[in-house]
C-alpha positions in Angstrom: 62.3 29.9 27.2 59.9 31.2 25.9 56.5 29.3 24.8 55.0 30.2 21.7 51.6 32.3 22.1 48.6 31.1 20.8 46.1 33.2 18.8 42.2 33.2 18.8 39.8 35.8 19.2 38.1 36.2 22.8 34.3 35.1 22.8 31.8 35.9 25.5 28.5 33.8 25.7 25.7 36.2 24.9 22.9 35.1 27.7 19.4 35.7 26.1 16.0 35.3 27.7 13.0 35.7 26.0 14.2 37.4 23.2 15.9 39.7 25.9 20.1 39.9 26.6 21.0 39.6 30.4 22.5 42.5 31.7 25.8 40.6 32.4 26.6 39.6 28.7 26.8 43.9 27.8 28.9 43.8 30.7 31.2 41.1 29.4 31.6 42.6 26.0 33.4 45.5 27.6 35.9 43.5 29.3 36.1 40.9 26.5 36.9 43.9 24.5 39.2 45.4 26.6 41.2 42.0 27.1 40.7 41.3 22.7 42.1 45.2 22.7 45.7 43.9 24.7 45.9 40.8 22.5 45.1 42.4 19.2 42.4 39.6 18.2 39.5 39.8 17.2 36.2 40.1 19.8 33.3 37.8 19.4 29.5 36.2 20.6 28.3 33.6 20.6 24.2 33.8 20.6 22.0 31.0 20.5 18.6 30.9 20.6 15.3 31.1 18.5 14.6 35.0 16.6 17.1 36.5 18.9 19.1 38.0 15.5 18.5 41.5 16.4 20.0 41.3 19.6 23.3 41.2 17.7 23.6 44.4 16.9 23.5 45.3 20.6 26.4 43.3 21.3 28.5 44.9 18.6 27.8 48.3 19.6 28.8 46.8 23.0 32.2 46.1 21.5 32.0 42.8 19.7 33.7 42.7 16.3 31.1 39.1 15.3 27.9 38.0 16.2 28.0 33.7 15.8 24.0 33.3 16.1 22.5 30.3 16.2 19.1 30.0 15.1 17.2 26.8 15.8 13.7 26.2 17.9 15.6 23.5 20.1 17.7 27.0 21.5 14.1 28.6 22.2 14.5 28.4 26.2 17.6 27.4 27.6 18.4 23.0 28.1 21.4 22.1 28.7 22.2 19.3 26.2 21.8 22.0 23.2 23.5 25.3 24.6 26.1 22.8 25.2 26.7 21.2 21.5 26.2 25.1 20.5 29.0 26.2 22.6 31.1 22.9 22.3 30.7 22.7 17.8 31.8 26.6 17.7 34.7 26.7 19.9 35.8 23.7 18.1 35.1 25.1 14.8 36.8 28.4 15.8 39.1 27.6 17.9 39.3 31.1 20.3 41.3 31.3 23.3 39.3 32.5 26.0 35.5 32.5 26.4 34.0 34.2 29.1 30.4 33.8 30.7 28.4 35.3 33.1 27.8 33.0 36.7 24.5 33.2 36.4 22.1 30.1 37.2 22.5 29.7 33.4 26.5 30.3 33.1 26.9 28.1 35.9 25.6 25.4 34.5 26.8 26.1 31.1 30.1 26.6 31.9 31.0 23.6 33.5 29.6 20.9 31.0 31.6 22.9 27.8 34.8 22.7 30.3 34.7 19.2 30.6 33.4 18.4 26.8 36.4 20.4 25.4 39.0 19.2 28.1 39.7 23.0 29.0 40.4 24.3 32.5 37.5 26.7 33.9 37.7 29.6 37.0 34.4 30.0 38.2 33.1 33.8 39.7 36.0 35.6 38.6 35.6 39.2 40.0 38.7 40.5 37.8 40.6 39.3 34.3 43.2 40.2 32.8 46.3 39.5 30.3 49.6 38.8 31.9 52.9 36.1 31.7 53.0 33.4 33.9 56.6 31.8 34.6 56.5 28.2 35.0 59.6 27.9 36.9 59.4 24.0 37.0 59.6 23.5 33.6 61.9 26.7 32.8 59.4 28.5 30.4 57.8 31.4 30.3 54.1 31.7 28.9 53.0 35.2 27.4 49.4 36.6 26.9 47.8 34.7 29.4 44.4 35.0 31.0 44.4 36.3 34.3 41.7 34.9 36.4 41.1 36.4 39.7 39.0 35.2 42.2 38.4 35.3 46.3 39.3 32.1 47.7 39.5 30.5 51.0 36.2 32.6 52.0 37.3 35.8 50.8 40.5 35.9 52.5 42.7 35.9 49.8 42.8 36.5 46.4 43.7 34.1 44.4 45.1 34.5 40.5 44.6 31.2 38.3 46.6 30.2 35.3 45.8 27.5 32.4 48.7 27.5 30.5 48.3 24.0 29.0 44.9 23.4 28.1 42.7 25.9 25.6 40.9 27.7 25.6 40.8 29.7 29.1 37.7 29.9 30.4 35.8 31.9 33.3 32.5 32.9 34.5 32.1 36.1 35.7 29.7 37.3 38.8 27.5 39.9 37.9 28.3 43.3 38.1 31.7 43.3 39.1 32.3 44.3 35.3 31.2 48.0 34.3 28.7 47.9 31.4 29.8 50.3 28.7 27.7 52.7 27.4 27.4 50.9 23.5 28.2 52.5 20.3 25.4 52.3 18.0 27.7 53.7 15.0 30.2 50.2 15.3 30.0 48.1 12.6 30.2 44.3 13.2 29.5 41.0 11.1 26.4 38.7 11.6 27.5 35.1 10.9 24.6 32.2 11.2 26.1 29.2 12.3 24.3 25.8 11.8 24.6 23.5 14.3 23.3 19.3 14.3 21.8 18.5 17.3 21.3 14.9 18.1 18.4 12.7 19.3 19.8 12.1 23.0 20.4 16.2 23.0 16.6 16.8 21.9 15.4 14.2 24.7 14.5 16.5 27.3 11.4 18.3 26.5 10.5 21.7 28.3 6.6 21.1 29.2 5.9 24.2 31.2 7.5 26.9 32.7 7.3 29.2 35.5 9.4 31.9 36.2 9.2 34.1 40.2 9.5 37.4 39.4 12.6 39.4 40.7 11.3 41.5 43.7 14.7 43.6 44.5 16.8 45.3 41.9 19.6 45.9 44.1 21.9 46.4 40.5 19.3 49.4 39.2 18.9 51.0 43.0 20.6 54.7 43.1 20.3 54.7 46.5 20.8 51.3 49.3 20.8 51.3 52.4 22.1 48.3 54.4 21.9 46.7 57.9 24.6 44.2 59.2 24.5 41.7 62.3 25.4 44.6 64.0 21.5 45.5 63.6 20.5 43.1 66.6 17.2 41.5 65.4 14.6 41.3 62.6 12.5 43.9 64.5 15.3 46.3 64.9 15.7 46.3 61.2 12.7 47.9 60.0 15.4 51.0 61.7 16.6 50.1 58.3 13.7 49.6 55.8 12.5 53.1 57.2 15.6 54.8 56.6 15.4 53.2 53.2 12.2 54.5 53.0 13.4 58.4 53.6 15.8 58.7 51.2 14.1 56.6 48.3 16.0 53.7 48.9 16.4 49.7 48.0 17.2 47.7 50.9 20.4 45.9 51.4 22.0 43.2 53.9 25.1 41.8 54.7 25.7 38.0 55.0 25.5 38.3 58.6 21.5 39.8 58.3 20.3 37.3 56.2 21.9 34.6 58.0 20.6 36.0 61.2 17.6 36.0 59.4 16.5 39.7 59.3 16.3 39.8 56.2 15.8 37.3 52.8 18.3 36.6 50.9 17.9 38.3 48.0 19.0 41.5 49.3 22.4 40.6 50.3 25.2 42.2 48.9 28.8 40.8 48.4 31.2 38.4 47.3 28.0 35.7 47.9 25.0 38.2 47.5 24.9 40.8 44.4 27.1 43.3 43.6 26.2 47.1 43.7 27.5 50.3 42.5 24.8 53.0 43.5 25.5 56.5 43.8 25.1 56.7 47.9 25.3 53.6 49.6 24.1 53.5 53.8 26.0 50.9 55.6 24.4 50.5 59.2 25.5 48.1 61.6 27.8 46.3 59.0 31.5 45.4 60.0 32.4 45.7 56.7 34.4 42.1 56.2 36.3 41.8 52.8 33.5 39.6 51.7 31.0 42.1 51.6 33.3 45.5 50.8 34.0 43.4 47.7 30.1 43.7 46.9 29.8 47.8 47.4 33.2 49.5 48.0 32.7 50.8 44.3 29.7 52.9 44.9 30.1 56.1 44.3 29.6 57.7 48.4 29.5 55.3 51.4 27.7 56.0 54.6 28.8 54.4 57.7 27.1 53.6 60.6 28.8 51.6 63.2 29.4 51.8 67.1 33.0 50.8 66.6 35.2 52.9 65.1 37.9 50.6 64.2 35.0 48.6 62.6 36.3 47.8 58.7 33.6 49.4 56.6 35.1 52.7 57.7 38.3 52.3 55.4 36.2 52.5 52.6 33.9 55.1 54.0 33.6 58.4 52.4 31.7 59.7 55.5 31.8 57.9 58.6 29.1 57.8 62.2 30.5 56.3 65.2 27.2 55.5 67.5 24.2 53.6 68.0 22.4 52.9 64.9 19.3 52.6 67.6 19.4 56.5 67.9 21.6 57.5 64.9 18.6 56.6 61.9 16.0 58.2 63.9 17.8 61.3 64.0 18.6 60.7 60.1 15.2 60.0 59.2 13.5 62.8 61.1 16.6 65.4 59.8 15.2 64.1 56.3 12.0 64.7 56.5 12.4 68.3 58.0 14.0 69.3 55.0 11.5 67.4 52.4 
């Protein structure tokens, strides 16, 4: 038996802070546009905030057919209850079939709250989203055009595909950087719909008294060149070689989880499944074995150079160029050659 298809748009939560869209919102626009085209339905963005209407045009340029703007002083700064009320109210009002959030601190706080109130499923930290069919063999039903929510599981040792055929909307959070951000077309046209949402006294009960933000010191996502070190570097002192090579090539410093757990470098430098997903023009992996969790965050780099003493290391399976040797000897030779050609 074929289950009847459900209709409804594909939505994204357009995350913004201080009047600036988070990059992940634009990344999600590209993927949501692709999903909506496959399903033959509109794609929309929900944009809560205060004085943020102008951001709608950028969302439209990146693929949105409609932007639902909720303009209220209660939404000037993110607070869980008012933002959750916006999403829950609009979902009930317009019945989308898919809602996607960025797996940012805000998205990870907001999405579970919405899923709980709407009694909908939620898959966290997805690395891919597709449309496909699912056969429930026990019930003898084929569900067509479901959202296939793909994410690593069991420490990254398997890739799980999760479906939600019973409770909608289908919802997922998506890790930053795993979806490609489109160029955007300023000539695209779309509709901007201003929505009104009423907040209860309880939802307005938390007041923001003071706000402190620590500036981001590392921007791995924006780096054209990254030199990353792993557990094979050996020590925090030896990790200076990675910094030196990054300085010589004008790149940012990255690390594997083993290097971070070893105390060689701070967590904000971590690349991989539990760190940042990157796509630089050049990625140099120094002393990184290449576990699947790390490869998931860097294997789409344009060019990958791997330095490792173990010729059987998994990192060589994704590297364009491999150097088998002791990085303590190889890196100084590389720095010397770079400086001689400068």
